[in-house]
C-alpha positions in Angstrom: -0.2 0.2 0.1 1.5 3.4 -0.7 0.9 5.0 2.5 3.4 2.4 4.1 6.5 4.1 3.0 5.6 7.6 3.6 7.0 9.5 6.9 4.8 10.7 9.2 4.7 14.6 8.4 3.8 13.5 4.8 1.1 11.2 5.9 -0.4 13.7 8.4 -0.1 16.4 5.6 -2.3 14.2 3.0 -5.3 13.8 6.2 -4.8 17.6 7.0 -5.8 17.9 3.1 -8.6 16.0 3.4 -7.5 12.5 1.6 -10.1 10.4 3.0 -8.2 7.0 2.3 -4.6 8.2 4.1 -7.0 8.5 6.9 -8.9 5.3 6.4 -5.2 3.5 6.1 -4.7 4.8 9.9 -7.8 3.6 10.9 -7.3 0.2 9.3 -3.7 0.4 10.5 -4.4 1.3 14.4 -8.1 0.6 15.3 -8.1 -2.9 16.0 -4.5 -2.3 18.0 -6.5 0.2 20.2 -9.4 -1.9 20.4 -7.1 -4.8 22.0 -5.7 -2.7 23.9 -9.1 -1.1 25.3 -9.6 -4.4 26.6 -6.6 -4.3 29.2 -9.4 -1.4 31.1 -12.7 -2.9 30.7 -15.1 -5.4 29.1 -17.1 -3.1 27.7 -16.9 -3.6 23.7 -19.4 -0.9 23.3 -17.8 1.6 25.2 -14.8 0.9 23.5 -15.8 1.1 20.2 -17.6 4.3 21.2 -14.2 6.0 22.0 -12.7 4.9 19.3 -14.9 6.0 16.9 -15.6 9.5 18.4 -11.8 9.9 18.8 -11.7 9.3 15.0 -14.4 11.7 14.2 -12.5 14.4 16.2 -9.5 13.8 14.3 -11.2 14.2 10.9 -13.0 17.3 12.0 -9.7 18.9 14.0 -7.5 18.0 10.8 -6.5 21.2 9.7 -5.6 22.5 13.4 -3.5 19.4 14.4 0.0 18.9 13.9 1.4 15.3 14.5 5.1 15.0 13.1 7.0 12.5 15.7 4.6 9.2 15.9 0.7 8.9 14.6 0.5 5.7 16.4 1.6 7.4 19.6 -0.9 10.1 19.4 -3.3 7.8 18.8 -3.0 5.8 21.8 -2.5 8.7 24.1 -5.8 10.1 23.1 -7.5 6.8 23.1 -6.5 5.9 26.6 -7.0 9.2 28.1 -10.5 9.9 26.3 -11.4 5.9 27.3 -9.9 6.1 31.4 -11.9 9.8 31.2 -15.3 7.5 30.3 -14.7 4.7 32.4 -14.3 7.0 36.0 -17.4 9.2 35.1 -19.2 5.9 34.8 -17.4 4.3 37.5 -16.8 7.3 39.6 -16.0 4.9 43.4 -14.1 2.6 41.6 -10.0 2.7 41.1 -8.8 2.3 37.2 -6.7 -1.1 38.7 -10.0 -3.1 38.8 -10.6 -3.0 34.7 -7.6 -5.4 33.8 -8.5 -8.1 32.1 -6.3 -11.2 32.7 -7.4 -13.3 29.4 -6.6 -10.2 27.3 -2.9 -9.7 28.8 -2.8 -14.0 29.1 -3.2 -13.7 25.0 -0.5 -10.6 24.3 2.1 -12.7 26.2 1.1 -16.0 24.5 2.0 -13.4 21.4 5.1 -12.6 22.2 6.1 -15.9 23.0 4.7 -17.3 19.8 6.5 -14.6 18.3 10.0 -16.1 19.5 8.7 -19.6 18.4 8.0 -20.5 21.8 4.8 -22.4 23.1 4.1 -23.2 26.4 2.1 -26.5 27.0 -0.9 -24.8 28.8 -2.1 -21.1 28.7 -2.9 -21.7 32.1 0.9 -21.1 33.6 0.7 -18.3 32.0 -2.6 -16.8 33.3 -1.0 -18.2 36.8 2.4 -15.7 36.0 0.3 -12.3 35.2 -1.7 -13.1 38.4 1.7 -12.0 39.8 1.8 -8.9 38.2 -0.2 -5.3 39.0 -2.3 -3.7 36.1 0.6 -1.2 35.0 3.2 -3.9 35.1 1.0 -5.6 32.6 0.4 -2.3 30.7 3.9 -0.9 30.5 4.9 -4.5 29.4 2.0 -4.8 26.5 3.0 -1.4 25.1 6.7 -1.5 25.2 6.6 -5.3 23.4 3.5 -5.8 21.8 2.6 -2.2 20.9 7.0 -1.5 20.4 6.3 1.7 21.9 9.5 3.4 22.9 10.0 3.9 27.1 9.6 8.2 26.2 6.3 7.2 24.6 4.8 5.1 27.2 6.6 7.5 30.2 4.5 10.0 28.8 1.5 7.7 28.0 1.2 6.4 31.4 2.5 9.4 33.4 5.7 8.4 34.8 9.1 9.2 34.9 11.2 6.7 32.4 13.5 5.6 35.1 10.3 4.1 36.8 8.9 2.6 33.5 12.1 0.5 33.8 11.9 -0.5 37.0 8.3 -1.0 36.6 8.8 -3.3 33.3 12.2 -4.8 34.9 10.2 -5.6 37.9 7.3 -7.3 36.2 9.8 -9.8 33.8 11.4 -10.8 36.3 8.1 -11.5 39.1 6.7 -13.9 35.7 10.5 -15.1 35.4 11.0 -16.0 38.9 7.5 -17.5 39.0 7.7 -20.1 36.0 11.7 -20.9 37.2 9.9 -21.8 40.7 7.6 -23.6 39.4 8.9 -25.8 36.6 6.7 -24.2 34.3 9.2 -23.1 32.0 12.0 -24.5 29.6 15.6 -22.7 29.3 14.2 -21.5 25.7 11.9 -19.7 27.7 13.8 -18.2 30.4 16.1 -17.3 27.5 13.5 -15.2 26.4 12.5 -13.7 28.9 15.8 -12.7 29.8 15.8 -10.9 26.5 12.7 -8.6 27.1 
């Protein structure tokens, strides 16, 4: 597709000028990943879809006043997270965001990391047990870094924490999973090697 090779500034320039095909390209490229990311916070599929649709409508309507030069993906994920969290908090003011993490979704994402590295656990239950030891923020940080491949600086800004704290958050999360899998004989040398490389 012709848009893949464009620089961010070029692609956004086309969108700013009203190129609907370029806009459809960023929607088709990022909306499915945003949908998966939304399930880290809530099981309400309708809410996730509404927030994504509202965000893209806002971007299209405001395209001439928006300037995105660095990363369209980061802009979309950042705006989506902000809007989704706000909508969740508005509907459930007395509950913390921590309660919205969906374990099954994290399990699927970690399984993706293993499969990409040609490593498969005998049972996904082992992943679930390992992930149970992580906080929601550790899961989110690992997801953004290794599934969405955002930079530490982008994740730091998105999650509202300093880069050194983010390094620590991810390192401790990976170490917790590795220690759990090792101590419970749930892993092989290959999996341990992969975890050490993350």
